[in-house]
PDB file of N, CA, C and O in Angstrom:
ATOM      1  N   MET A   1      12.406   8.192  43.276  1.00  0.00           N
ATOM      2  CA  MET A   1      12.395   8.718  41.924  1.00  0.00           C
ATOM      3  C   MET A   1      10.981   8.624  41.369  1.00  0.00           C
ATOM      4  O   MET A   1      10.320   7.596  41.518  1.00  0.00           O
ATOM      5  N   THR A   2      10.515   9.688  40.731  1.00  0.00           N
ATOM      6  CA  THR A   2       9.182   9.725  40.141  1.00  0.00           C
ATOM      7  C   THR A   2       9.143   8.880  38.879  1.00  0.00           C
ATOM      8  O   THR A   2      10.066   8.924  38.066  1.00  0.00           O
ATOM      9  N   THR A   3       8.065   8.106  38.715  1.00  0.00           N
ATOM     10  CA  THR A   3       7.879   7.316  37.510  1.00  0.00           C
ATOM     11  C   THR A   3       6.719   7.908  36.723  1.00  0.00           C
ATOM     12  O   THR A   3       5.599   7.984  37.229  1.00  0.00           O
ATOM     13  N   LEU A   4       6.976   8.321  35.505  1.00  0.00           N
ATOM     14  CA  LEU A   4       5.953   8.892  34.643  1.00  0.00           C
ATOM     15  C   LEU A   4       5.475   7.850  33.641  1.00  0.00           C
ATOM     16  O   LEU A   4       6.213   6.929  33.289  1.00  0.00           O
ATOM     17  N   LYS A   5       4.243   8.001  33.188  1.00  0.00           N
ATOM     18  CA  LYS A   5       3.723   7.109  32.139  1.00  0.00           C
ATOM     19  C   LYS A   5       4.498   7.288  30.846  1.00  0.00           C
ATOM     20  O   LYS A   5       4.729   6.325  30.115  1.00  0.00           O
ATOM     21  N   LEU A   6       4.905   8.534  30.563  1.00  0.00           N
ATOM     22  CA  LEU A   6       5.651   8.827  29.355  1.00  0.00           C
ATOM     23  C   LEU A   6       7.135   8.633  29.623  1.00  0.00           C
ATOM     24  O   LEU A   6       7.706   9.267  30.510  1.00  0.00           O
ATOM     25  N   ALA A   7       7.751   7.749  28.844  1.00  0.00           N
ATOM     26  CA  ALA A   7       9.195   7.525  28.987  1.00  0.00           C
ATOM     27  C   ALA A   7       9.952   8.738  28.461  1.00  0.00           C
ATOM     28  O   ALA A   7       9.393   9.571  27.748  1.00  0.00           O
ATOM     29  N   LYS A   8      11.213   8.827  28.818  1.00  0.00           N
ATOM     30  CA  LYS A   8      12.047   9.917  28.333  1.00  0.00           C
ATOM     31  C   LYS A   8      12.079   9.879  26.812  1.00  0.00           C
ATOM     32  O   LYS A   8      12.269   8.822  26.210  1.00  0.00           O
ATOM     33  N   LEU A   9      11.893  11.026  26.206  1.00  0.00           N
ATOM     34  CA  LEU A   9      11.865  11.096  24.751  1.00  0.00           C
ATOM     35  C   LEU A   9      13.237  10.767  24.172  1.00  0.00           C
ATOM     36  O   LEU A   9      14.263  11.097  24.767  1.00  0.00           O
ATOM     37  N   PRO A  10      13.251  10.112  23.003  1.00  0.00           N
ATOM     38  CA  PRO A  10      14.528   9.773  22.371  1.00  0.00           C
ATOM     39  C   PRO A  10      15.179  11.024  21.772  1.00  0.00           C
ATOM     40  O   PRO A  10      14.532  12.061  21.628  1.00  0.00           O
ATOM     41  N   ASP A  11      16.435  10.916  21.435  1.00  0.00           N
ATOM     42  CA  ASP A  11      17.155  11.996  20.778  1.00  0.00           C
ATOM     43  C   ASP A  11      16.477  12.276  19.433  1.00  0.00           C
ATOM     44  O   ASP A  11      16.321  11.371  18.613  1.00  0.00           O
ATOM     45  N   ARG A  12      16.086  13.499  19.215  1.00  0.00           N
ATOM     46  CA  ARG A  12      15.391  13.861  17.985  1.00  0.00           C
ATOM     47  C   ARG A  12      16.215  14.811  17.119  1.00  0.00           C
ATOM     48  O   ARG A  12      15.697  15.396  16.168  1.00  0.00           O
ATOM     49  N   LYS A  13      17.480  14.963  17.445  1.00  0.00           N
ATOM     50  CA  LYS A  13      18.342  15.839  16.670  1.00  0.00           C
ATOM     51  C   LYS A  13      18.639  15.170  15.321  1.00  0.00           C
ATOM     52  O   LYS A  13      19.153  14.052  15.289  1.00  0.00           O
ATOM     53  N   PRO A  14      18.323  15.838  14.222  1.00  0.00           N
ATOM     54  CA  PRO A  14      18.578  15.247  12.908  1.00  0.00           C
ATOM     55  C   PRO A  14      20.073  15.000  12.690  1.00  0.00           C
ATOM     56  O   PRO A  14      20.923  15.730  13.198  1.00  0.00           O
ATOM     57  N   VAL A  15      20.362  13.967  11.931  1.00  0.00           N
ATOM     58  CA  VAL A  15      21.731  13.631  11.574  1.00  0.00           C
ATOM     59  C   VAL A  15      21.864  13.802  10.066  1.00  0.00           C
ATOM     60  O   VAL A  15      21.094  13.217   9.304  1.00  0.00           O
ATOM     61  N   LYS A  16      22.821  14.589   9.639  1.00  0.00           N
ATOM     62  CA  LYS A  16      23.029  14.830   8.216  1.00  0.00           C
ATOM     63  C   LYS A  16      23.966  13.770   7.660  1.00  0.00           C
ATOM     64  O   LYS A  16      25.035  13.513   8.214  1.00  0.00           O
ATOM     65  N   ILE A  17      23.552  13.163   6.560  1.00  0.00           N
ATOM     66  CA  ILE A  17      24.345  12.146   5.881  1.00  0.00           C
ATOM     67  C   ILE A  17      24.484  12.565   4.415  1.00  0.00           C
ATOM     68  O   ILE A  17      23.496  12.907   3.766  1.00  0.00           O
ATOM     69  N   SER A  18      25.684  12.536   3.912  1.00  0.00           N
ATOM     70  CA  SER A  18      25.921  12.847   2.496  1.00  0.00           C
ATOM     71  C   SER A  18      26.183  11.550   1.752  1.00  0.00           C
ATOM     72  O   SER A  18      26.903  10.678   2.238  1.00  0.00           O
ATOM     73  N   ILE A  19      25.591  11.429   0.566  1.00  0.00           N
ATOM     74  CA  ILE A  19      25.813  10.238  -0.255  1.00  0.00           C
ATOM     75  C   ILE A  19      26.087  10.661  -1.694  1.00  0.00           C
ATOM     76  O   ILE A  19      25.750  11.767  -2.116  1.00  0.00           O
ATOM     77  N   THR A  20      26.696   9.764  -2.416  1.00  0.00           N
ATOM     78  CA  THR A  20      26.920   9.953  -3.841  1.00  0.00           C
ATOM     79  C   THR A  20      26.145   8.857  -4.550  1.00  0.00           C
ATOM     80  O   THR A  20      26.240   7.685  -4.184  1.00  0.00           O
ATOM     81  N   VAL A  21      25.380   9.235  -5.564  1.00  0.00           N
ATOM     82  CA  VAL A  21      24.570   8.260  -6.298  1.00  0.00           C
ATOM     83  C   VAL A  21      24.972   8.271  -7.768  1.00  0.00           C
ATOM     84  O   VAL A  21      25.573   9.223  -8.265  1.00  0.00           O
ATOM     85  N   SER A  22      24.628   7.199  -8.436  1.00  0.00           N
ATOM     86  CA  SER A  22      24.918   7.102  -9.868  1.00  0.00           C
ATOM     87  C   SER A  22      24.018   8.067 -10.644  1.00  0.00           C
ATOM     88  O   SER A  22      22.970   8.478 -10.146  1.00  0.00           O
ATOM     89  N   PRO A  23      24.425   8.422 -11.848  1.00  0.00           N
ATOM     90  CA  PRO A  23      23.565   9.278 -12.677  1.00  0.00           C
ATOM     91  C   PRO A  23      22.196   8.647 -12.933  1.00  0.00           C
ATOM     92  O   PRO A  23      21.187   9.349 -12.998  1.00  0.00           O
ATOM     93  N   GLU A  24      22.165   7.330 -13.077  1.00  0.00           N
ATOM     94  CA  GLU A  24      20.899   6.635 -13.321  1.00  0.00           C
ATOM     95  C   GLU A  24      19.968   6.752 -12.119  1.00  0.00           C
ATOM     96  O   GLU A  24      18.773   7.009 -12.269  1.00  0.00           O
ATOM     97  N   LEU A  25      20.532   6.559 -10.918  1.00  0.00           N
ATOM     98  CA  LEU A  25      19.716   6.682  -9.710  1.00  0.00           C
ATOM     99  C   LEU A  25      19.243   8.122  -9.534  1.00  0.00           C
ATOM    100  O   LEU A  25      18.097   8.357  -9.151  1.00  0.00           O
ATOM    101  N   HIS A  26      20.110   9.076  -9.809  1.00  0.00           N
ATOM    102  CA  HIS A  26      19.721  10.480  -9.710  1.00  0.00           C
ATOM    103  C   HIS A  26      18.553  10.782 -10.647  1.00  0.00           C
ATOM    104  O   HIS A  26      17.601  11.460 -10.260  1.00  0.00           O
ATOM    105  N   ALA A  27      18.628  10.284 -11.864  1.00  0.00           N
ATOM    106  CA  ALA A  27      17.531  10.488 -12.827  1.00  0.00           C
ATOM    107  C   ALA A  27      16.241   9.845 -12.318  1.00  0.00           C
ATOM    108  O   ALA A  27      15.161  10.419 -12.459  1.00  0.00           O
ATOM    109  N   SER A  28      16.355   8.655 -11.727  1.00  0.00           N
ATOM    110  CA  SER A  28      15.167   7.981 -11.180  1.00  0.00           C
ATOM    111  C   SER A  28      14.577   8.772 -10.015  1.00  0.00           C
ATOM    112  O   SER A  28      13.358   8.894  -9.899  1.00  0.00           O
ATOM    113  N   LEU A  29      15.428   9.302  -9.167  1.00  0.00           N
ATOM    114  CA  LEU A  29      14.941  10.103  -8.041  1.00  0.00           C
ATOM    115  C   LEU A  29      14.258  11.376  -8.529  1.00  0.00           C
ATOM    116  O   LEU A  29      13.238  11.786  -7.975  1.00  0.00           O
ATOM    117  N   GLN A  30      14.812  11.996  -9.557  1.00  0.00           N
ATOM    118  CA  GLN A  30      14.187  13.185 -10.140  1.00  0.00           C
ATOM    119  C   GLN A  30      12.825  12.828 -10.735  1.00  0.00           C
ATOM    120  O   GLN A  30      11.855  13.569 -10.573  1.00  0.00           O
ATOM    121  N   ALA A  31      12.762  11.688 -11.423  1.00  0.00           N
ATOM    122  CA  ALA A  31      11.496  11.236 -12.005  1.00  0.00           C
ATOM    123  C   ALA A  31      10.474  10.944 -10.910  1.00  0.00           C
ATOM    124  O   ALA A  31       9.287  11.228 -11.069  1.00  0.00           O
ATOM    125  N   TYR A  32      10.941  10.375  -9.796  1.00  0.00           N
ATOM    126  CA  TYR A  32      10.040  10.091  -8.680  1.00  0.00           C
ATOM    127  C   TYR A  32       9.476  11.394  -8.114  1.00  0.00           C
ATOM    128  O   TYR A  32       8.282  11.492  -7.832  1.00  0.00           O
ATOM    129  N   ALA A  33      10.347  12.395  -7.951  1.00  0.00           N
ATOM    130  CA  ALA A  33       9.894  13.691  -7.438  1.00  0.00           C
ATOM    131  C   ALA A  33       8.865  14.312  -8.375  1.00  0.00           C
ATOM    132  O   ALA A  33       7.899  14.927  -7.922  1.00  0.00           O
ATOM    133  N   GLU A  34       9.069  14.154  -9.673  1.00  0.00           N
ATOM    134  CA  GLU A  34       8.102  14.678 -10.645  1.00  0.00           C
ATOM    135  C   GLU A  34       6.776  13.917 -10.560  1.00  0.00           C
ATOM    136  O   GLU A  34       5.707  14.523 -10.627  1.00  0.00           O
ATOM    137  N   THR A  35       6.845  12.603 -10.414  1.00  0.00           N
ATOM    138  CA  THR A  35       5.636  11.799 -10.254  1.00  0.00           C
ATOM    139  C   THR A  35       4.911  12.180  -8.974  1.00  0.00           C
ATOM    140  O   THR A  35       3.683  12.255  -8.953  1.00  0.00           O
ATOM    141  N   TYR A  36       5.659  12.420  -7.912  1.00  0.00           N
ATOM    142  CA  TYR A  36       5.084  12.875  -6.643  1.00  0.00           C
ATOM    143  C   TYR A  36       4.324  14.190  -6.865  1.00  0.00           C
ATOM    144  O   TYR A  36       3.205  14.365  -6.383  1.00  0.00           O
ATOM    145  N   ARG A  37       4.959  15.111  -7.608  1.00  0.00           N
ATOM    146  CA  ARG A  37       4.335  16.409  -7.867  1.00  0.00           C
ATOM    147  C   ARG A  37       3.033  16.264  -8.644  1.00  0.00           C
ATOM    148  O   ARG A  37       2.034  16.898  -8.305  1.00  0.00           O
ATOM    149  N   THR A  38       3.038  15.437  -9.681  1.00  0.00           N
ATOM    150  CA  THR A  38       1.818  15.273 -10.473  1.00  0.00           C
ATOM    151  C   THR A  38       0.743  14.508  -9.699  1.00  0.00           C
ATOM    152  O   THR A  38      -0.449  14.725  -9.917  1.00  0.00           O
ATOM    153  N   THR A  39       1.151  13.629  -8.809  1.00  0.00           N
ATOM    154  CA  THR A  39       0.187  12.851  -8.022  1.00  0.00           C
ATOM    155  C   THR A  39      -0.457  13.687  -6.931  1.00  0.00           C
ATOM    156  O   THR A  39      -1.676  13.658  -6.762  1.00  0.00           O
ATOM    157  N   TYR A  40       0.352  14.429  -6.191  1.00  0.00           N
ATOM    158  CA  TYR A  40      -0.150  15.161  -5.029  1.00  0.00           C
ATOM    159  C   TYR A  40      -0.291  16.662  -5.228  1.00  0.00           C
ATOM    160  O   TYR A  40      -0.894  17.343  -4.398  1.00  0.00           O
ATOM    161  N   GLY A  41       0.258  17.181  -6.315  1.00  0.00           N
ATOM    162  CA  GLY A  41       0.165  18.616  -6.559  1.00  0.00           C
ATOM    163  C   GLY A  41       1.130  19.442  -5.731  1.00  0.00           C
ATOM    164  O   GLY A  41       1.059  20.671  -5.745  1.00  0.00           O
ATOM    165  N   ASP A  42       2.015  18.800  -5.021  1.00  0.00           N
ATOM    166  CA  ASP A  42       3.023  19.489  -4.207  1.00  0.00           C
ATOM    167  C   ASP A  42       4.407  19.174  -4.764  1.00  0.00           C
ATOM    168  O   ASP A  42       4.740  18.015  -5.013  1.00  0.00           O
ATOM    169  N   SER A  43       5.194  20.207  -4.954  1.00  0.00           N
ATOM    170  CA  SER A  43       6.555  20.014  -5.432  1.00  0.00           C
ATOM    171  C   SER A  43       7.482  19.841  -4.231  1.00  0.00           C
ATOM    172  O   SER A  43       7.540  20.701  -3.352  1.00  0.00           O
ATOM    173  N   GLU A  44       8.199  18.731  -4.200  1.00  0.00           N
ATOM    174  CA  GLU A  44       9.149  18.440  -3.119  1.00  0.00           C
ATOM    175  C   GLU A  44      10.513  18.168  -3.739  1.00  0.00           C
ATOM    176  O   GLU A  44      10.618  17.543  -4.794  1.00  0.00           O
ATOM    177  N   GLU A  45      11.537  18.638  -3.078  1.00  0.00           N
ATOM    178  CA  GLU A  45      12.902  18.368  -3.524  1.00  0.00           C
ATOM    179  C   GLU A  45      13.242  16.902  -3.253  1.00  0.00           C
ATOM    180  O   GLU A  45      12.752  16.299  -2.298  1.00  0.00           O
ATOM    181  N   VAL A  46      14.085  16.350  -4.109  1.00  0.00           N
ATOM    182  CA  VAL A  46      14.528  14.966  -3.926  1.00  0.00           C
ATOM    183  C   VAL A  46      15.124  14.783  -2.536  1.00  0.00           C
ATOM    184  O   VAL A  46      14.840  13.789  -1.866  1.00  0.00           O
ATOM    185  N   ARG A  47      15.941  15.724  -2.100  1.00  0.00           N
ATOM    186  CA  ARG A  47      16.599  15.607  -0.783  1.00  0.00           C
ATOM    187  C   ARG A  47      15.583  15.536   0.349  1.00  0.00           C
ATOM    188  O   ARG A  47      15.868  14.953   1.395  1.00  0.00           O
ATOM    189  N   ASP A  48      14.397  16.121   0.156  1.00  0.00           N
ATOM    190  CA  ASP A  48      13.360  16.062   1.180  1.00  0.00           C
ATOM    191  C   ASP A  48      12.560  14.764   1.119  1.00  0.00           C
ATOM    192  O   ASP A  48      12.000  14.335   2.129  1.00  0.00           O
ATOM    193  N   LEU A  49      12.502  14.141  -0.045  1.00  0.00           N
ATOM    194  CA  LEU A  49      11.780  12.877  -0.201  1.00  0.00           C
ATOM    195  C   LEU A  49      12.596  11.673   0.268  1.00  0.00           C
ATOM    196  O   LEU A  49      12.034  10.707   0.783  1.00  0.00           O
ATOM    197  N   ILE A  50      13.909  11.726   0.093  1.00  0.00           N
ATOM    198  CA  ILE A  50      14.766  10.569   0.368  1.00  0.00           C
ATOM    199  C   ILE A  50      14.604  10.007   1.776  1.00  0.00           C
ATOM    200  O   ILE A  50      14.466   8.790   1.904  1.00  0.00           O
ATOM    201  N   PRO A  51      14.611  10.810   2.844  1.00  0.00           N
ATOM    202  CA  PRO A  51      14.458  10.203   4.175  1.00  0.00           C
ATOM    203  C   PRO A  51      13.158   9.409   4.323  1.00  0.00           C
ATOM    204  O   PRO A  51      13.142   8.355   4.960  1.00  0.00           O
ATOM    205  N   TYR A  52      12.079   9.910   3.741  1.00  0.00           N
ATOM    206  CA  TYR A  52      10.802   9.196   3.835  1.00  0.00           C
ATOM    207  C   TYR A  52      10.806   7.940   2.977  1.00  0.00           C
ATOM    208  O   TYR A  52      10.186   6.939   3.334  1.00  0.00           O
ATOM    209  N   MET A  53      11.503   7.989   1.847  1.00  0.00           N
ATOM    210  CA  MET A  53      11.622   6.806   0.998  1.00  0.00           C
ATOM    211  C   MET A  53      12.398   5.708   1.725  1.00  0.00           C
ATOM    212  O   MET A  53      12.008   4.541   1.695  1.00  0.00           O
ATOM    213  N   ILE A  54      13.489   6.087   2.372  1.00  0.00           N
ATOM    214  CA  ILE A  54      14.295   5.108   3.111  1.00  0.00           C
ATOM    215  C   ILE A  54      13.492   4.546   4.283  1.00  0.00           C
ATOM    216  O   ILE A  54      13.499   3.339   4.524  1.00  0.00           O
ATOM    217  N   GLU A  55      12.808   5.417   5.001  1.00  0.00           N
ATOM    218  CA  GLU A  55      11.976   4.976   6.127  1.00  0.00           C
ATOM    219  C   GLU A  55      10.924   3.969   5.672  1.00  0.00           C
ATOM    220  O   GLU A  55      10.706   2.950   6.329  1.00  0.00           O
ATOM    221  N   GLN A  56      10.272   4.259   4.543  1.00  0.00           N
ATOM    222  CA  GLN A  56       9.250   3.364   3.994  1.00  0.00           C
ATOM    223  C   GLN A  56       9.869   2.030   3.574  1.00  0.00           C
ATOM    224  O   GLN A  56       9.291   0.969   3.811  1.00  0.00           O
ATOM    225  N   PHE A  57      11.032   2.091   2.959  1.00  0.00           N
ATOM    226  CA  PHE A  57      11.730   0.878   2.539  1.00  0.00           C
ATOM    227  C   PHE A  57      12.044  -0.008   3.740  1.00  0.00           C
ATOM    228  O   PHE A  57      11.775  -1.209   3.714  1.00  0.00           O
ATOM    229  N   LEU A  58      12.611   0.580   4.790  1.00  0.00           N
ATOM    230  CA  LEU A  58      12.962  -0.199   5.975  1.00  0.00           C
ATOM    231  C   LEU A  58      11.724  -0.780   6.652  1.00  0.00           C
ATOM    232  O   LEU A  58      11.748  -1.919   7.117  1.00  0.00           O
ATOM    233  N   ALA A  59      10.649  -0.009   6.709  1.00  0.00           N
ATOM    234  CA  ALA A  59       9.418  -0.492   7.340  1.00  0.00           C
ATOM    235  C   ALA A  59       8.809  -1.653   6.559  1.00  0.00           C
ATOM    236  O   ALA A  59       8.157  -2.519   7.142  1.00  0.00           O
ATOM    237  N   ALA A  60       9.019  -1.676   5.247  1.00  0.00           N
ATOM    238  CA  ALA A  60       8.439  -2.728   4.409  1.00  0.00           C
ATOM    239  C   ALA A  60       9.312  -3.978   4.319  1.00  0.00           C
ATOM    240  O   ALA A  60       8.865  -5.001   3.800  1.00  0.00           O
ATOM    241  N   ASP A  61      10.537  -3.913   4.809  1.00  0.00           N
ATOM    242  CA  ASP A  61      11.452  -5.051   4.744  1.00  0.00           C
ATOM    243  C   ASP A  61      11.189  -5.973   5.931  1.00  0.00           C
ATOM    244  O   ASP A  61      11.659  -5.721   7.040  1.00  0.00           O
ATOM    245  N   ARG A  62      10.444  -7.030   5.691  1.00  0.00           N
ATOM    246  CA  ARG A  62      10.032  -7.936   6.774  1.00  0.00           C
ATOM    247  C   ARG A  62      11.203  -8.631   7.451  1.00  0.00           C
ATOM    248  O   ARG A  62      11.205  -8.803   8.670  1.00  0.00           O
ATOM    249  N   ALA A  63      12.187  -9.027   6.675  1.00  0.00           N
ATOM    250  CA  ALA A  63      13.347  -9.712   7.263  1.00  0.00           C
ATOM    251  C   ALA A  63      14.082  -8.760   8.206  1.00  0.00           C
ATOM    252  O   ALA A  63      14.506  -9.161   9.290  1.00  0.00           O
ATOM    253  N   PHE A  64      14.233  -7.510   7.798  1.00  0.00           N
ATOM    254  CA  PHE A  64      14.897  -6.524   8.646  1.00  0.00           C
ATOM    255  C   PHE A  64      14.076  -6.280   9.912  1.00  0.00           C
ATOM    256  O   PHE A  64      14.626  -6.227  11.012  1.00  0.00           O
ATOM    257  N   THR A  65      12.769  -6.131   9.755  1.00  0.00           N
ATOM    258  CA  THR A  65      11.892  -5.891  10.902  1.00  0.00           C
ATOM    259  C   THR A  65      11.990  -7.031  11.908  1.00  0.00           C
ATOM    260  O   THR A  65      12.084  -6.793  13.112  1.00  0.00           O
ATOM    261  N   GLN A  66      11.968  -8.264  11.419  1.00  0.00           N
ATOM    262  CA  GLN A  66      12.084  -9.433  12.306  1.00  0.00           C
ATOM    263  C   GLN A  66      13.453  -9.472  12.989  1.00  0.00           C
ATOM    264  O   GLN A  66      13.543  -9.715  14.192  1.00  0.00           O
ATOM    265  N   ALA A  67      14.500  -9.235  12.229  1.00  0.00           N
ATOM    266  CA  ALA A  67      15.854  -9.253  12.807  1.00  0.00           C
ATOM    267  C   ALA A  67      15.986  -8.166  13.866  1.00  0.00           C
ATOM    268  O   ALA A  67      16.624  -8.373  14.898  1.00  0.00           O
ATOM    269  N   ARG A  68      15.396  -7.032  13.617  1.00  0.00           N
ATOM    270  CA  ARG A  68      15.483  -5.933  14.586  1.00  0.00           C
ATOM    271  C   ARG A  68      14.721  -6.268  15.864  1.00  0.00           C
ATOM    272  O   ARG A  68      15.161  -5.921  16.960  1.00  0.00           O
ATOM    273  N   LYS A  69      13.583  -6.940  15.727  1.00  0.00           N
ATOM    274  CA  LYS A  69      12.824  -7.356  16.911  1.00  0.00           C
ATOM    275  C   LYS A  69      13.640  -8.328  17.754  1.00  0.00           C
ATOM    276  O   LYS A  69      13.673  -8.217  18.980  1.00  0.00           O
ATOM    277  N   VAL A  70      14.296  -9.278  17.100  1.00  0.00           N
ATOM    278  CA  VAL A  70      15.110 -10.259  17.807  1.00  0.00           C
ATOM    279  C   VAL A  70      16.253  -9.546  18.526  1.00  0.00           C
ATOM    280  O   VAL A  70      16.522  -9.829  19.694  1.00  0.00           O
ATOM    281  N   THR A  71      16.918  -8.635  17.846  1.00  0.00           N
ATOM    282  CA  THR A  71      18.029  -7.895  18.439  1.00  0.00           C
ATOM    283  C   THR A  71      17.541  -7.025  19.591  1.00  0.00           C
ATOM    284  O   THR A  71      18.182  -6.973  20.641  1.00  0.00           O
ATOM    285  N   SER A  72      16.416  -6.343  19.407  1.00  0.00           N
ATOM    286  CA  SER A  72      15.862  -5.496  20.470  1.00  0.00           C
ATOM    287  C   SER A  72      15.472  -6.330  21.676  1.00  0.00           C
ATOM    288  O   SER A  72      15.695  -5.922  22.816  1.00  0.00           O
ATOM    289  N   GLY A  73      14.897  -7.486  21.432  1.00  0.00           N
ATOM    290  CA  GLY A  73      14.502  -8.371  22.525  1.00  0.00           C
ATOM    291  C   GLY A  73      15.692  -8.840  23.322  1.00  0.00           C
ATOM    292  O   GLY A  73      15.624  -8.916  24.549  1.00  0.00           O
ATOM    293  N   ALA A  74      16.788  -9.159  22.645  1.00  0.00           N
ATOM    294  CA  ALA A  74      17.997  -9.603  23.332  1.00  0.00           C
ATOM    295  C   ALA A  74      18.577  -8.477  24.172  1.00  0.00           C
ATOM    296  O   ALA A  74      19.035  -8.710  25.291  1.00  0.00           O
ATOM    297  N   GLN A  75      18.562  -7.253  23.644  1.00  0.00           N
ATOM    298  CA  GLN A  75      19.083  -6.117  24.391  1.00  0.00           C
ATOM    299  C   GLN A  75      18.194  -5.811  25.586  1.00  0.00           C
ATOM    300  O   GLN A  75      18.694  -5.526  26.674  1.00  0.00           O
ATOM    301  N   THR A  76      16.880  -5.866  25.395  1.00  0.00           N
ATOM    302  CA  THR A  76      15.946  -5.590  26.484  1.00  0.00           C
ATOM    303  C   THR A  76      16.090  -6.633  27.581  1.00  0.00           C
ATOM    304  O   THR A  76      16.102  -6.292  28.764  1.00  0.00           O
ATOM    305  N   ASN A  77      16.200  -7.908  27.197  1.00  0.00           N
ATOM    306  CA  ASN A  77      16.358  -8.962  28.190  1.00  0.00           C
ATOM    307  C   ASN A  77      17.636  -8.783  28.976  1.00  0.00           C
ATOM    308  O   ASN A  77      17.660  -9.012  30.185  1.00  0.00           O
ATOM    309  N   GLY A  78      18.704  -8.374  28.301  1.00  0.00           N
ATOM    310  CA  GLY A  78      19.972  -8.146  28.985  1.00  0.00           C
ATOM    311  C   GLY A  78      19.867  -7.025  29.998  1.00  0.00           C
ATOM    312  O   GLY A  78      20.454  -7.104  31.077  1.00  0.00           O
ATOM    313  N   ARG A  79      19.134  -5.994  29.666  1.00  0.00           N
ATOM    314  CA  ARG A  79      18.965  -4.872  30.602  1.00  0.00           C
ATOM    315  C   ARG A  79      18.157  -5.303  31.802  1.00  0.00           C
ATOM    316  O   ARG A  79      18.474  -4.926  32.930  1.00  0.00           O
ATOM    317  N   ARG A  80      17.135  -6.071  31.585  1.00  0.00           N
ATOM    318  CA  ARG A  80      16.304  -6.533  32.696  1.00  0.00           C
ATOM    319  C   ARG A  80      17.112  -7.395  33.638  1.00  0.00           C
ATOM    320  O   ARG A  80      17.010  -7.266  34.858  1.00  0.00           O
ATOM    321  N   GLU A  81      17.921  -8.281  33.064  1.00  0.00           N
ATOM    322  CA  GLU A  81      18.737  -9.135  33.910  1.00  0.00           C
ATOM    323  C   GLU A  81      19.727  -8.305  34.712  1.00  0.00           C
ATOM    324  O   GLU A  81      20.005  -8.604  35.873  1.00  0.00           O
ATOM    325  N   GLY A  82      20.258  -7.263  34.086  1.00  0.00           N
ATOM    326  CA  GLY A  82      21.205  -6.392  34.788  1.00  0.00           C
ATOM    327  C   GLY A  82      20.559  -5.678  35.959  1.00  0.00           C
ATOM    328  O   GLY A  82      21.201  -5.467  36.989  1.00  0.00           O
ATOM    329  N   ARG A  83      19.303  -5.306  35.814  1.00  0.00           N
ATOM    330  CA  ARG A  83      18.602  -4.618  36.901  1.00  0.00           C
ATOM    331  C   ARG A  83      18.289  -5.560  38.050  1.00  0.00           C
ATOM    332  O   ARG A  83      18.284  -5.156  39.213  1.00  0.00           O
ATOM    333  N   ALA A  84      18.027  -6.817  37.719  1.00  0.00           N
ATOM    334  CA  ALA A  84      17.613  -7.776  38.751  1.00  0.00           C
ATOM    335  C   ALA A  84      18.781  -8.127  39.673  1.00  0.00           C
ATOM    336  O   ALA A  84      18.560  -8.557  40.805  1.00  0.00           O
ATOM    337  N   LYS A  85      20.001  -7.955  39.215  1.00  0.00           N
ATOM    338  CA  LYS A  85      21.158  -8.357  40.026  1.00  0.00           C
ATOM    339  C   LYS A  85      21.385  -7.468  41.209  1.00  0.00           C
ATOM    340  O   LYS A  85      22.322  -7.689  41.976  1.00  0.00           O
TER     341      LYS A  85
END
């Protein structure tokens, strides 16, 4: 079997998720989109900003990042052990 430097690419098919938010959160998201527009001069829909906001939130959550590393390490170690058998 050929071994390439580049690993197989992950699934990149977008997943659609629908959520319901409170009126207060909706107003805040609209205000954020307006602030984004005045800051960058580009108008973006709230629905287009939300995925990047969530991504930024998760990346900034240190406890989550650490927990994910621990979980990933345990899964990776398990796979390695499975291959060695």
